[in-house]
N, C-alpha and C positions, 0 to 999 in steps of 0.2 A: 504492500498498501505506499506510493509517494506521499511525501509530506504536501500539505495543500499550502505553500506558502509563494507569495508576487514578490519577486525581485526586480527592486527597481533596470530601468533600462544601463545604466552604467555598472551593472556586477552582473548582465548577462555575460559576457567576455569567462563565467567562472563555471563553464556548463562547456565550455573552449577543450577540447584534448592539446593541454596542453603542461609545459614541463615543468614551467613556472609562470606561477600565479604572483603579480606584485602589485597590493592594494594600499596605495598612500594619499595622503592627502592630510586636510584640517578635521578638526572635532567638529562633532556632528554627521559625519559621512553615513554612519552606517556601516564600516567595515564587518566591523566583529559581527554585525548580527546578519549582516547576510552573510560572509563566511562560514560561521557557524550554521547558521540554516542549510548551507550547500551540503557540507558533511553532513550532516544526519540524514540527507536525503540521501544522502553515498551512501551511507552507512545501515538505511535502512532497508535498500534496493537491493542489495549482495553483499557477501561478506569482504571486509573493508578496514584493514589494519590502519589507524592513526596517530600520529603523534604530535601533539599537543605541546609545544615549546617557548621558554623567553630566556634569555641571556643567564637574569639571576631568581632562581625560587627556591624562598627557603621553606615557603611551605604552599601546601594546597590551594588555597584561600590565595595566593596569587595570581594562580592559571587560571583557564577560564572550561573551566571544574565546573565554575556556579553557572555561568550565560551557560555551558550544555545544558542541565540539571533544570534549570528554567526552561528552556525548550523544550525539555522532554517530557516534560509537566502539561506545559501550555498544551504542545501537539496532540494530548493523547499519546502519546507513546508509551508509555511508565510500562507495558505489559511488554515492549519488544526488547528496552535499553535496562538494564540492574545495575541505578547508582551506588556503585562504591567509592570508599575515603575517598580514594587514592588513582580510582578509575571508572571509568563504563566499558559491561559491559553485552550483548545481545543476548537475549533470554528468552523460552516458547517456553510456556507451561509452567514459568517459573526456574525454571533451569538453566543457568546456560550452558547457550552451546558451543560445542566443542569447535574451532578454526571457524566461528563466529565473527562476527562485527566487536572491535576494541577499541577505545581510547585509552591512548596513554598520558600521563603527562608527566612534562622531567626540563629542569633545567642544562642550561648545557655549556655552563661557566665552571670549567673544572670537575664536567660529568663526564668527558671523553670517552673514557672504559664503555659506561654504561650506554652511551648514545651510541659508539664502532659495536657496541653487542647485538644493539638493539636490529633484529634481521626482519626481512619481509612486509616492511610497510608498503605501504601504501601513497599513504596523503602524510606530509608534513606542516606543521601548519605553525609557525612563528610568530607567533603575537608580541607587541609593542617593540620590532625589529631594530626601530633607532640605532638603540644600542648594544647590537650584539657584536665582537672582537673578530678583528680576524682571523683569529686562532681559532674562534667556536665554530668560523663558516664552515673553514678548509677541514675541521672534523666532519660538521655535518652531510655536507654534502654530498663526500663520496660514499656514504654511508646507505645514500638514499639511492640505489641503484638496483630496485624491483622495472622491468617493463612497463611501461606505460605509470612507473610511478609519476607526483607532481609535491614542486615543494610551495606550500601558501605563502607570502611576505604579506604582514598589514604594519602601518606605521606610520607616522606624522614625524614627518621629516622635521630635522633640529639643523647640526650641521652639515654644508655638502661636500664638508674633507669627513666629512662618516661614514664608515665600511663600507655601512646596509648601503648609504645611498650613494659611493659610487660606485659598487659592485653589479646594486638592480638598476638605479635610473642614471646615470650619468654614463654607465659603459653594460646595455642591459647582454645578459647573455641571448645565446641564440634558443628558439623556442620557447621565446618567452613571451605573456603579455601584459601591460599595463592599462591599468587602471587606476587614471587619478581621482579621489573621488573623496567629495570635499559638500558641506549640507544642504548644497542644493539640489544635487540629487538625490537627496532623503524626502520620499514625500512623507513621511514621518517627523519631521524635522520640530522637536520638540515647539512650541509656540516661550516657552518661560526661558531657556538657552538661544532663539531669535531675538527677546530682547535683550539678554545680554552680551550679544553680539554688537547688537546695533549698538549699546554703550560704546564697549571697546573700540568700533568701526571709529563713534567720533572723539572718543577720549586719548585712541592710540592706537593711529593708522597701521602702524611699523607692528605692534604688537597682533594687531586685529588679523594683517598677511599671514603673519607666520600661527595661530593658533587657528586661524577657520578657514583659510587658504590653502593651505599645508604648504607656503613658501620659505624656504629657509632663512636661520636670521647666520646675519655674517660673525658675531659670534657672539656666544651665549651671552645673559645679562648674569653682572657681577663673574666675567669671569677673568679671572687673577693672568695670566699672563696672555693673555688675546694681543697684545703688542705688542710682544718677543716671541711668540710664534708666528706670530701674519708679517715681523722682520725676517724670520727666517725664512721664510716662503718668500717673499719677494727676493733676497738676497740668498737663495739658490741652497742652503742648508741644510736641507731636506731634501735628501737624495740617494742616490746607492754612498753606502761610507763600506771600500775595505776596508779588513783584517789585514793588519801588517803584522804579519808571524817576528817583526827585526824587535819588534814594542810587546810590553806585556801589559796584559791587560787586567786594569782593579774595578774591583764586582762592587757595589753601593745597595744595599741593604735595606725593606723596610719591611717589617717582622709582623703577622699577626695567623690566626689562629680559624677562626669563624670567620676574621676579614681576611681578606686577601694580607698575603708574603709578597714581593715583591719588590725584584732587581735589575737595576740600570748597567750595563756593561763598559766598562769606559777606558779608550788608548787616549792620555794625554804622548800629543804631540807637538812640540813646536810651536806652544804655547795655546791649541788647540784642545777642544775636548772633546774627540770623535765618541758618538754612544753609535756603539754597531752591531747591538745587543740587545732587549729585556726577557725577563721574567715573569710569569705570575704564575700562583697559585693557592691556591684554600686547606682548611684541613689535611696537611701530611708533612709527616714530620722534620723537623729540618735537615738531618743527612740526606732524604731523597732529591732538598738540593742539591745536597752538593755532590752527587753521584752526575744529576744532572749538569753543572759544571761541568764533571769528568768526561763528561759522552761524548762534551763540547770541545771544538779542536783548536781551542786558546791555550796563551800559554798564559799564567796566573801573574800577578806584583802580591797584591793586598785582596783583603776578603775586609770591607769597610763594613759594620752593623753600628745597630743604634742602642743607644745608651740600657732599653731595657734587654736586650741580651746578656748581658749580666747578670739576670736575675736565677738564681738557681728553681730548674722545673720540678714540682710537685713529684712527677712517675718518677723522673731519674735520680733527682741529688744533686744534678750538675747545669749549668748553664751553657747555652748555646753558645758564649763564647768557648770557653769550657771541649764544650766538645765538638768546636771546629778548629779549635790549637789539637787540642789531642788525633783528629783527623788529616794532619798534617799544613795544615795552612796560615797563609800569612794571616793574624788578627789584627784590628783595628779600632775602635770606638769611636763613634764620632762625636766628638762633645757636644754637651747638651748648649743648647741653644734656641728663644724662643722661637713660636712657628713666625712671627709677625719677622725674627731681626731672619731669620731663615729663609722668607719667602723676597725678601729686599736680597740677601745673595746669592740666590737663584736668580734675579732678575740681571744683579751684576755680570755674573755670569753667561750668561745666556749669548750675547755678541760672539762668545768665543764657543761653542757649541753645536757641531753636525747634529743631525739625525741618519743614522741608514731608514730611509723610508719605506721598504720590506722587515727586517727585522723588529722594527723597533714599532711597528702599525699598532699594536694597542697601545702600547708605552704613550704614545702620538694622542690619540685618543684619548688617554685616559688626564693631561695636561691639558688639550680643550674642552675636555667638562669639566675641571676645576674649577672653582666657583665661591664667592662669600656665600655667607649660612646671610637668612633674614633674621633680623631682628621681632618682639611680638606687634611693632607695629608696620611688620610689612619695610624693613627701609635694611640697607645690608648693612650688618655689621665685621666687626674685625674678624672675626672667626672666619676659614674657611666650613664648605659643609664636609662635611662628615660621611660621604659615602662611595662607591665602588673607585667614582676617580681622585680618591683622597691617597691611597697607596700609595699607587703609577709620583705620581705629583709627591708626595711623604720624600720615598728614593733617590726622585730626583734634589729636592730641598737637602739631603743627607750627603749628594754629589759636590755642590757648594760648597756647603760646611765643613765636608774632610778637606779641601783645595782652602779655604780661606785658614781654617789650620794648619794647614803643608806648610803654606804666605807665611805662617806668623811663627811656624817652628825655624824655620830655613832666615830669617830676621835675628830671631833669639841666638843661635848659631853663629849665625855670618858680626851679629855683634858680641856675645864673647868672643870670638876667636881672635879680632880685629884689633883689640890695647895687646896682644901678649906680639902678635906677630909687629906690631909695630914698638912695639919693645925690646923685640930682637930686631931689628934694623929691620926687616922683610919688605923687599917693595914687590911682593908677589900677593897682596892685601888683596883680600874681593871684594872690594866696593860699590859693587852693582844693588848689592840692599837698599845703598844709601838714595839711588834713582828710580824705585819702581815703584 
């Protein structure tokens, strides 16, 4: 029995046989509603295995599970689908159908092993896809390899430089259909939202164009490194940055467990900071990151760790600093510095930084989305927003703070050596520190 659902003309391409179905645009277009109806219609007519995913999903409440459950009830399909806590499955006479239709819900980021193990998927719906990383796309897409399988992507664009926008809008793949869906394509656009839309159009036309017309922003409101990244782009410092095997690599970590652990790989050459690689993960013991470093081609100098690496861990009784030293790595601790002072140090360092466009893509996306938080009055505060973007930005801040400390150490060493050299009548005293 097909689902009786009337689809707006803008969503009709969902029924075309395409590998990629890309729905993008502003608020109120009905993208999620249309995709959910389409997938239920497919699952109701034939056995269909469907993965519903997004970049971050810490609980089922962050998925489209509720939307699909509500639609099952509204379409009178409770006899056809059993809504479980973390899945939805086809039933017949109250019993789950072996090999029947199924909806699976997963987060993409740092879940690569589980995603790769999902086989026989007919359709994938990536919801709120604007912030999906290059790494997640590179894992997901090859996994969806069944003949006739579909990848459905829905999102409200943010920055033109975001991986999802570049991959599917700026440079769409073959066998793709693009659907720009705004509020004017939705015959059920609610009146209360229409009034809010008109108010925003009068008050802030640029925000209206982004929120309701799906236009990209030039920068995010409150973006901390907007100018610095714009300068790096205009000056060609986001490009292919080759690894120089004659120079060692220093690695700068920000640590997390439930949050992200991130790291930048830097070569310091001729006054430049060349960021040649980037790493991130979640809910992994720190030795796994050390093994990942060993698996890469680089020759290493120093691992820089934040001050919380000195804390003893309850499970092992040892600190991350001790674990890293015991594994044979040279370790230094980044000096304590306020976040505001660290951001200032990073801004000072930025003109010397070069980024590898491909290997640092996820780190660059974090930097572009790093922004100040809002205070209770809706104004930007002096504190950065703590979200998925802050961890990569924190690790970059440690690069700047560590380099600042290294320069100070050089100045101290030179200053202490100079009187002794002069006293001995040396003409070879290094006076360069005085002009730095």
